[in-house]
GUBAPA-436288 format. One record per atom (N, C-alpha, C): x, y, z. Coordinates in steps of 0.05 Angstrom, whole numbers. Example, Ala and Ser with C-alpha at 12.3 -4.5 7.8 and 13.67 -1.06 7.14 Angstrom:
GUBAPA-436288
264:-114:156;
246:-90:156;
264:-66:156;
257:-45:142;
273:-21:143;
258:1:157;
END
This chain:
GUBAPA-436288
17:-24:0;
0:0:0;
18:25:0;
13:42:-18;
29:66:-20;
23:85:3;
43:101:11;
39:120:32;
16:140:25;
15:148:0;
-6:168:-8;
-34:156:-4;
-38:131:-10;
-64:118:-6;
-71:117:24;
-51:109:40;
-56:108:69;
-63:136:79;
-48:156:72;
-53:183:81;
-80:194:72;
-88:187:48;
-115:195:38;
-136:182:55;
-134:156:61;
-153:142:77;
-154:154:105;
-130:159:116;
-128:171:143;
-142:198:143;
-134:215:125;
-145:242:124;
-176:242:119;
-185:224:103;
-214:223:97;
-231:212:119;
-221:192:133;
-239:177:151;
-231:175:180;
-208:186:187;
-198:182:214;
-217:192:236;
-227:216:233;
-245:227:253;
-270:210:256;
-283:202:234;
-307:185:236;
-300:158:248;
-278:147:240;
-270:121:251;
-265:122:281;
-251:143:290;
-245:146:318;
-271:150:334;
-289:167:324;
-314:172:338;
-330:146:340;
-331:131:319;
-346:105:319;
-335:87:341;
-309:85:343;
-297:68:364;
-302:79:392;
-301:106:395;
-307:117:421;
-336:110:429;
-355:113:411;
-382:106:417;
-385:77:426;
-370:60:413;
-372:31:420;
-358:24:446;
-334:33:450;
-318:24:474;
-320:44:497;
-327:69:492;
-332:89:512;
-307:94:529;
-284:93:516;
-259:99:530;
-240:110:509;
-231:134:513;
-214:147:494;
-188:132:488;
-174:123:509;
-149:109:506;
-153:82:491;
-174:68:498;
-179:42:484;
-187:48:455;
-203:69:450;
-210:76:423;
-185:83:407;
-166:97:419;
-141:104:405;
-126:78:398;
-124:60:417;
-110:35:412;
-124:18:390;
-150:17:391;
-165:2:371;
-163:15:344;
-162:42:343;
-159:56:318;
-132:48:305;
-111:46:321;
-85:38:311;
-87:9:300;
-101:-8:314;
-104:-35:304;
-119:-36:277;
-139:-19:274;
-153:-17:249;
-134:-10:226;
-117:10:231;
-98:18:211;
-77:-3:204;
-70:-18:224;
-51:-41:220;
-65:-61:201;
-90:-67:207;
-105:-86:190;
-109:-75:162;
-114:-49:160;
-117:-36:133;
-91:-39:117;
-69:-33:130;
-43:-35:116;
-37:-64:107;
-45:-83:124;
-40:-111:117;
-58:-121:95;
-82:-111:93;
-102:-123:75;
-111:-105:52;
-100:-81:49;
-110:-63:29;
-107:-75:1;
-86:-89:-4;
-82:-102:-30;
-104:-121:-38;
-118:-132:-17;
-140:-151:-23;
-167:-136:-23;
-168:-110:-19;
-193:-95:-20;
-202:-95:-49;
-226:-106:-53;
-236:-110:-81;
-255:-88:-90;
-261:-69:-74;
-278:-47:-82;
-307:-54:-85;
-316:-76:-73;
-345:-84:-75;
-362:-65:-58;
-349:-51:-39;
-362:-31:-23;
-344:-6:-23;
-353:15:-11;
-336:39:-10;
-313:34:10;
-293:50:8;
-271:47:28;
-280:52:56;
-299:72:59;
-309:78:85;
-324:54:97;
-340:42:81;
-355:18:90;
-336:-4:98;
-316:-8:82;
-295:-29:87;
-281:-22:113;
-274:3:117;
-260:12:141;
-277:7:166;
-302:14:165;
-320:9:188;
-324:-20:193;
-324:-36:172;
-326:-65:176;
-302:-75:192;
-278:-66:185;
-254:-73:199;
-256:-63:228;
-265:-39:232;
-268:-27:259;
-287:-43:276;
-309:-52:264;
-329:-68:278;
-316:-94:288;
-300:-107:270;
-287:-132:277;
-266:-127:299;
-252:-105:297;
-232:-99:318;
-246:-95:345;
-268:-81:345;
-284:-76:370;
-294:-103:381;
-304:-120:363;
-314:-146:372;
-291:-162:385;
-268:-162:372;
-245:-175:383;
-238:-164:411;
-239:-138:413;
-233:-125:439;
-253:-135:461;
-279:-135:455;
-299:-143:474;
-296:-173:481;
-289:-189:461;
-285:-217:466;
-262:-221:485;
-240:-207:481;
-217:-209:498;
-224:-200:527;
-239:-179:529;
-248:-169:556;
-266:-190:569;
-284:-201:553;
-302:-221:564;
-287:-245:574;
-268:-254:559;
-251:-277:567;
-236:-270:593;
-224:-247:594;
-209:-239:617;
-227:-238:642;
-251:-228:639;
-270:-225:661;
-280:-252:671;
-286:-269:652;
-299:-295:659;
-278:-317:663;
-254:-313:653;
-232:-332:655;
-239:-358:640;
-261:-358:626;
-267:-381:609;
-282:-369:585;
-277:-380:562;
-289:-369:538;
-317:-378:533;
-335:-358:532;
-362:-362:523;
-365:-345:498;
-381:-354:480;
-383:-338:455;
-396:-312:462;
-386:-291:449;
-395:-264:454;
-421:-259:438;
-443:-254:451;
-469:-251:438;
-476:-221:436;
-472:-210:412;
-477:-181:408;
-507:-174:411;
-524:-194:407;
-553:-188:409;
-561:-183:438;
-549:-197:457;
-558:-195:485;
-540:-179:504;
-515:-177:497;
-497:-163:515;
-497:-133:508;
-500:-117:529;
-500:-88:526;
-472:-79:528;
-465:-59:511;
-438:-48:511;
-437:-24:530;
-431:-30:555;
-429:-8:574;
-402:-9:587;
-394:13:598;
-368:14:610;
-369:34:633;
-352:29:653;
-350:47:676;
-330:70:670;
-317:68:647;
-297:88:640;
-311:113:630;
-296:133:622;
-306:158:612;
-326:153:589;
-348:167:590;
-369:164:569;
-364:184:547;
-375:178:523;
-371:197:501;
-381:225:507;
-403:227:523;
-413:254:529;
-394:269:547;
-375:255:560;
-355:269:576;
-332:277:558;
-329:264:536;
-307:269:517;
-314:291:497;
-339:291:489;
-348:310:468;
-367:330:480;
-364:354:470;
-383:375:479;
-407:374:462;
-429:365:474;
-454:362:459;
-477:375:476;
-499:381:463;
-521:393:477;
-535:372:494;
-554:382:510;
-567:365:530;
-582:341:518;
-596:345:496;
-611:323:484;
-592:301:474;
-569:309:462;
-550:289:453;
-539:274:477;
-534:288:499;
-525:274:523;
-545:253:532;
-570:261:532;
-591:242:539;
-591:218:520;
-590:224:495;
-590:202:475;
-566:184:479;
-542:195:484;
-519:178:488;
-522:161:513;
-534:172:534;
-538:156:558;
-558:133:553;
-579:139:538;
-599:118:532;
-588:98:512;
-569:106:495;
-557:88:476;
-542:65:491;
-532:71:515;
-519:50:530;
-537:28:539;
-563:33:538;
-583:12:545;
-590:-6:522;
-581:1:498;
-586:-15:474;
-567:-39:473;
-575:-59:458;
-557:-82:453;
-534:-72:436;
-513:-88:434;
-490:-82:418;
-498:-77:389;
-515:-95:378;
-524:-92:350;
-538:-66:346;
-557:-59:364;
-572:-35:362;
-554:-10:363;
-535:-11:382;
-517:11:385;
-500:16:360;
-490:-6:348;
-474:-3:324;
-490:8:301;
-515:-1:298;
-532:9:276;
-537:39:280;
-545:47:304;
-550:75:309;
-526:92:304;
-503:84:313;
-478:99:309;
-472:101:279;
-473:79:265;
-466:79:237;
-487:95:220;
-512:91:226;
-533:104:210;
-535:134:216;
-535:142:242;
-542:169:249;
-518:186:257;
-498:175:268;
-474:190:275;
-454:191:252;
-451:168:239;
-433:167:216;
-447:170:189;
-473:171:190;
-490:177:166;
-485:157:143;
-482:132:150;
-481:112:128;
-509:105:120;
-512:97:95;
-538:88:85;
-544:60:97;
-568:51:93;
-576:24:102;
-558:4:88;
-554:7:62;
-537:-12:47;
-508:-12:58;
-497:12:62;
-470:15:72;
-467:3:100;
-488:7:117;
-488:-5:144;
-489:-35:142;
-506:-45:124;
-507:-74:121;
-481:-86:111;
-468:-72:93;
-442:-81:83;
-421:-80:105;
-421:-59:121;
-401:-56:142;
-404:-77:164;
-429:-85:169;
-435:-105:190;
-436:-133:179;
-437:-136:153;
-440:-163:141;
-468:-174:145;
-488:-157:144;
-515:-164:148;
-531:-159:123;
-557:-167:124;
-576:-160:103;
-587:-133:109;
-598:-120:89;
-611:-94:93;
-634:-97:112;
-648:-120:110;
-671:-125:127;
-663:-126:156;
-641:-139:163;
-632:-140:190;
-625:-112:201;
-612:-96:184;
-606:-68:192;
-631:-53:198;
-651:-55:180;
-676:-40:184;
-690:-49:209;
-692:-75:214;
-705:-86:238;
-690:-77:263;
-664:-79:263;
-648:-71:286;
-651:-42:291;
-650:-26:270;
-653:3:273;
-681:10:284;
-701:-3:274;
-728:2:284;
-730:-4:314;
-720:-28:322;
-721:-35:350;
-705:-16:368;
-682:-7:358;
-666:12:373;
-680:38:376;
-692:48:355;
-707:74:357;
-730:71:376;
-745:49:375;
-767:45:393;
-757:45:422;
-735:31:427;
-724:30:454;
-715:58:463;
-702:72:446;
-692:99:453;
-716:118:458;
-736:117:442;
-760:134:446;
-773:128:473;
-776:102:479;
-789:94:504;
-772:104:528;
-746:99:527;
-729:107:549;
-728:138:553;
-727:152:531;
-725:181:533;
-752:193:543;
-774:180:534;
-800:188:544;
-802:183:574;
-793:160:583;
-793:154:612;
-776:174:627;
-753:181:616;
-735:200:629;
-749:227:632;
-763:236:611;
-777:262:612;
-798:261:633;
-813:239:634;
-834:236:655;
-822:238:683;
-799:224:687;
-786:225:713;
-776:253:719;
-766:267:699;
-757:295:704;
-781:313:711;
-804:309:698;
-828:325:704;
-837:319:733;
-837:293:740;
-845:286:767;
-826:298:788;
-801:298:782;
-781:309:800;
-785:339:802;
-791:353:780;
-794:382:780;
-819:390:796;
-840:373:797;
-864:379:812;
-860:378:842;
-840:364:851;
-835:361:879;
-824:385:891;
END
């Protein structure tokens, strides 16, 4: 891979890639480490990139796999025995610094980010890719290795979950304000 190609990819996608990983792992240092791992994999495999998807989609697919590998390693370390990592049922939460502490965002985005932590891993990835990274349904499906139908279903469930949680939070805030 030529230096110019790597620099173009880095310049074009680094910020989006880094933000995607921060949303997933919720730790700046870990996101930085995982970003480096993504670039290592890109350097190793760019010659085999066939252009069936956009470079951005391909890059996010690599980032998703790097994040999965990270969570699997953490899961193994915590449990001391390997159980398969189930993205559908395990929530991606962390006690480390949250994205809303790293990024200056308005109040509603903070609420959304907090509620996003209650989503499953699949739901969280779809929301981040679709709405924060602005990938199309097809690009999201390509990045995750899913069908468009699965992306749409997961997105729908995530949005329903977020609406319900944010509505409950507003109700709680109103009840608190009345006291």
